[in-house]
C-alpha angles and dihedrals in degrees: 000000000000113000120197122201118194109196114196103151131047094226104089104056093134092051090048092051098044094047094047094049094043093049091043092048091053090052096255119143113244123197115188122193118187123201143153111006088349090079090071083077087071086076092060114086090208090063095041088053088061087075088065092062123104115267095008125123127181137195134162137200105262091201091057090048091052097045094054097038102248116175101237100177130113095028117148118254088247091074105074119218101221148141140248088289087080090048091055094044092053089050094051096043103039120095089213131013125206120195117208 
């Protein structure tokens, strides 16, 4: 199964971590896209470390991050700086999408 997680707030870090780790651990593919206030989580090492898990890909809306002043450096190359295209692609290709 391919699970999409749209993160548009910074309020649900524990849910994001738990769901991502559980799905990845069971061999499911997880695609995380952060936008709006959700890009604040890019400053949290715990969130950034999710990009290291098997079957997990992460990207974020660069426009959102710039608008609210998120420190994007140094982010690992595994976290893709992107646009809303990645969000649309995730929603199109995922079997299920969760919004946090």
